[in-house]
C-alpha positions in Angstrom: 0.0 0.0 0.0 2.8 2.4 0.9 4.5 1.6 -2.4 1.3 2.4 -4.3 0.9 5.8 -2.5 4.5 6.6 -3.2 4.2 5.8 -6.9 1.0 7.9 -7.0 2.8 10.9 -5.5 5.7 10.5 -7.9 3.3 10.5 -10.8 1.5 13.5 -9.5 4.7 15.5 -9.1 5.9 14.4 -12.5 2.8 15.7 -14.2 2.6 18.9 -12.1 4.6 21.1 -14.5 2.4 20.0 -17.4 -0.7 20.9 -15.4 0.7 24.4 -14.7 1.7 25.0 -18.3 -1.7 23.9 -19.4 -3.4 26.6 -17.3 -5.2 29.3 -19.2 -2.8 32.3 -19.3 -3.7 35.6 -17.7 -4.5 38.2 -20.4 -2.9 41.6 -20.1 -4.0 44.3 -22.5 -1.2 46.6 -23.6 -1.6 50.1 -25.1 1.5 51.0 -27.1 2.9 53.5 -29.6 4.8 52.8 -32.9 8.3 54.1 -32.1 11.7 52.4 -32.1 12.3 52.9 -28.4 8.9 51.3 -27.6 10.2 48.0 -29.1 11.1 46.2 -25.9 7.6 46.8 -24.5 6.0 45.5 -27.7 8.2 42.4 -27.5 6.5 41.4 -24.3 3.7 39.8 -26.4 6.3 37.4 -27.8 8.0 36.6 -24.6 5.6 36.7 -21.7 4.2 33.2 -22.3 6.8 31.7 -20.0 5.2 33.7 -17.2 1.8 32.3 -18.1 0.7 35.7 -19.6 -0.9 36.6 -22.9 -0.1 40.2 -23.8 -2.5 41.6 -26.3 -1.1 44.8 -27.9 -3.2 47.7 -29.3 -1.4 50.5 -31.1 -2.5 54.2 -30.6 -1.5 57.3 -32.6 -0.2 59.1 -29.5 -0.1 58.7 -25.7 -3.1 60.8 -24.6 -5.3 58.7 -26.9 -4.7 55.7 -24.7 -6.4 57.3 -21.6 -10.0 57.0 -22.8 -9.4 53.3 -23.4 -8.0 52.9 -19.9 -11.1 54.7 -18.5 -13.3 52.4 -20.5 -11.6 49.3 -19.0 -10.1 48.2 -22.3 -6.4 48.6 -21.4 -4.4 47.3 -18.3 -1.0 48.7 -19.0 0.3 51.3 -21.3 3.6 52.7 -22.7 3.7 56.4 -23.3 5.5 59.7 -22.8 5.5 61.0 -19.2 3.4 64.1 -20.1 0.6 61.9 -21.5 0.6 59.8 -18.3 0.8 62.9 -16.0 -2.1 64.6 -17.9 -4.2 61.4 -17.6 -3.5 61.1 -13.8 -4.2 64.8 -13.3 -7.6 64.4 -14.9 -8.7 61.4 -12.9 -7.5 58.4 -15.0 -6.8 55.7 -12.4 -3.2 54.8 -13.2 0.1 54.2 -11.5 3.6 54.6 -13.0 5.4 51.3 -12.4 8.6 51.8 -14.5 10.4 53.9 -17.0 11.0 52.0 -20.3 12.9 54.4 -22.5 14.6 57.7 -22.5 15.6 60.2 -25.3 14.0 59.6 -28.6 13.4 63.2 -29.7 15.1 65.5 -32.3 14.5 68.9 -33.7 14.9 68.6 -37.5 14.8 71.4 -40.1 14.2 71.1 -43.9 17.4 71.0 -45.8 16.7 74.1 -47.9 15.4 76.3 -45.1 18.8 77.7 -44.0 17.9 76.9 -40.4 21.1 76.0 -38.4 20.0 76.9 -34.9 16.9 77.6 -32.9 17.4 81.3 -33.3 17.0 80.8 -37.1 13.5 79.6 -36.5 12.2 83.1 -36.1 9.5 83.6 -38.7 9.3 79.9 -39.4 6.6 77.2 -39.1 7.5 74.3 -36.8 5.5 71.1 -36.7 4.9 69.1 -33.5 2.3 66.6 -32.2 0.0 68.2 -29.7 -0.1 66.6 -26.2 3.2 64.7 -26.5 6.6 65.0 -24.9 7.9 66.6 -28.1 5.5 69.6 -27.7 6.9 70.1 -24.2 10.5 69.7 -25.2 10.0 72.1 -28.1 8.5 74.9 -25.9 11.2 74.5 -23.3 14.0 74.9 -25.9 12.2 77.8 -27.7 11.9 79.7 -24.4 15.5 79.0 -23.5 16.5 80.5 -26.9 14.4 83.6 -26.2 11.7 82.9 -28.8 7.9 83.3 -28.5 5.5 80.9 -30.2 1.8 80.3 -31.0 -0.3 78.2 -33.3 -1.5 81.5 -34.8 0.5 84.1 -36.7 2.1 87.0 -34.7 4.8 85.3 -32.6 8.4 84.5 -33.4 7.5 80.9 -34.3 4.2 79.5 -35.6 3.4 76.1 -34.3 1.7 73.6 -36.7 0.1 70.7 -34.9 0.3 67.4 -36.9 0.2 63.7 -36.1 3.5 62.0 -35.7 2.8 60.1 -38.9 2.3 63.3 -40.9 5.3 65.4 -39.7 7.9 63.9 -42.1 5.6 64.2 -45.1 4.9 67.9 -44.2 8.6 68.6 -43.9 9.4 66.8 -47.1 6.6 68.8 -48.9 7.9 72.1 -47.4 4.6 72.7 -45.6 6.6 73.3 -42.5 10.2 74.5 -42.0 11.1 72.3 -39.1 9.7 69.7 -36.7 10.2 68.2 -33.3 9.9 64.5 -34.1 10.3 61.1 -32.5 12.4 58.2 -33.5 12.9 56.5 -35.9 11.0 59.1 -38.0 13.5 61.9 -37.3 16.5 59.7 -38.2 14.6 58.6 -41.3 14.1 62.3 -42.4 17.8 62.9 -42.1 18.8 59.6 -43.9 16.4 60.4 -46.7 18.1 63.8 -47.0 15.1 66.1 -46.7 15.9 66.9 -43.1 18.9 68.1 -41.1 19.4 67.8 -37.3 19.3 71.1 -35.5 19.5 69.6 -32.0 18.5 67.0 -29.5 16.2 68.9 -27.2 17.7 67.8 -23.9 19.4 71.0 -22.7 16.7 72.2 -20.2 16.1 71.1 -16.6 14.0 68.2 -17.9 17.0 66.6 -19.6 16.2 63.5 -21.7 12.5 62.7 -21.5 11.7 59.4 -19.9 8.8 57.3 -21.3 6.6 55.6 -18.6 5.1 52.2 -18.2 1.8 52.8 -16.5 -0.7 50.3 -15.0 -4.3 50.6 -13.9 -4.9 50.9 -10.2 -7.2 48.0 -10.5 -4.5 45.7 -11.9 -1.9 46.9 -9.4 -4.2 46.4 -6.3 -6.4 43.5 -7.4 -4.1 41.4 -9.6 -0.7 41.7 -7.8 0.6 38.3 -8.9 -0.2 39.0 -12.5 1.3 42.5 -12.2 4.5 41.1 -10.7 4.9 38.4 -13.4 4.3 41.1 -16.0 7.0 43.3 -14.5 9.4 40.5 -14.5 8.8 39.9 -18.2 9.2 43.6 -18.9 12.6 43.7 -17.1 13.7 40.5 -19.0 12.7 41.8 -22.4 14.3 45.1 -21.8 17.6 43.4 -20.8 17.3 41.2 -23.9 16.9 44.2 -26.2 19.9 45.9 -24.6 22.1 42.9 -24.9 20.9 41.6 -28.3 20.8 44.6 -30.6 20.4 42.4 -33.7 17.1 41.0 -32.3 15.9 44.5 -31.4 16.8 45.7 -34.9 15.0 42.8 -36.6 11.9 42.9 -34.4 11.4 46.7 -34.6 12.0 46.9 -38.3 10.1 43.8 -39.4 7.3 43.4 -36.8 6.6 47.0 -35.7 7.4 48.9 -38.9 6.7 46.1 -41.4 10.0 46.9 -43.4 9.2 50.6 -43.6 12.5 51.6 -42.0 16.1 50.5 -42.7 18.6 49.0 -40.3 20.5 52.3 -40.5 17.3 54.2 -39.5 17.0 51.9 -36.5 20.6 52.3 -35.5 20.5 56.1 -35.8 17.2 56.1 -33.8 18.7 54.1 -30.9 21.8 56.2 -30.9 19.4 58.9 -29.7 17.4 56.7 -27.3 17.9 53.9 -24.7 15.8 51.0 -23.5 15.7 51.4 -19.7 13.8 50.4 -16.6 14.0 53.4 -14.3 12.4 56.7 -13.6 12.8 59.1 -10.7 10.1 61.0 -8.8 12.1 64.1 -9.4 12.0 63.8 -13.2 8.2 63.3 -13.1 7.7 66.3 -10.8 10.0 68.5 -13.1 8.0 67.4 -16.1 4.7 68.1 -14.3 5.9 71.6 -13.5 6.9 72.3 -17.1 3.5 71.0 -18.3 1.8 73.3 -15.9 3.9 76.3 -17.0 3.3 75.8 -20.7 -0.3 74.6 -20.5 0.4 71.2 -22.0 -2.0 68.5 -21.0 -4.7 70.7 -19.5 -4.4 69.4 -16.0 -7.3 69.8 -13.6 -4.9 69.2 -10.6 -1.2 68.6 -11.2 -0.3 65.4 -9.4 2.8 65.0 -7.2 4.9 62.0 -8.3 4.9 60.5 -4.8 1.1 60.1 -5.0 1.1 57.8 -8.1 4.5 56.4 -8.8 4.8 52.8 -7.5 8.2 51.2 -8.2 8.0 48.3 -5.8 7.1 45.7 -8.5 10.0 46.9 -10.6 12.5 46.8 -7.8 11.5 43.2 -6.9 11.7 42.1 -10.5 15.1 43.6 -11.0 16.3 42.0 -7.8 15.0 38.5 -8.8 16.6 38.8 -12.2 19.8 40.3 -10.9 19.5 43.4 -13.2 20.9 46.7 -12.1 
């Protein structure tokens, strides 16, 4: 009898891993944007199966567009620029920042025939930017530092033309605008296709390089802590992988995210101006919030303090378990 029980226990333990692997995976709905430095986040849908997760990705035109989907209960986590997340939180969207996932990724580019060589040369020019994104904030901060005024109506030193990220390059190439503050890899692509020339990387103000944020709904953070922790571990792992295997990152971003629309050189140049990361500081978020309030970007009902809505415990635990610095 004892032998029979022992054999039954052995059989049970032998099949246990198969029982676990056969469990229905937990679904996590990801809101993401189509930029080179968002690649490691996108790759989670390929790699999170080992953590019994199914990541379903939905692409949005820009960060603020994700907020209504979060409010509607359609998105659990999202990757976006800090100002989009800050604006959402300020206006009551129930999210926490749980990590930073990229930094940099912005460039001010002028048309090759405009004669613009510095920000001062932009006086009297039209500059394109996407409304409500980090690039709008970066542009205003640099224009102010250069002593220039701006408006989306004529009469100031610089006329702002609001366009979607996808339309900026076309407008610059068609000479509908004189310059743009654009993301990556689109800004590198404009330079490589020789209709744009770099004026600067807009990181010279107190904000420094903009940090993109991984945000999570309060509901997921508080009610699905185990799922949230597994997801964070997957995020740290995919980010480390993209940092160590640049060939994989290049191939995935070019072929899967951009469907062959950018070259390997575009990707390389883009990531020379951006980094896949994990971290963000409360100070950076508070500085960004102050700049948003100053320039009226995001229309915040009540500017939030970072300490109220930044929760980095899941990230710290995941990094410790994976021995990532």
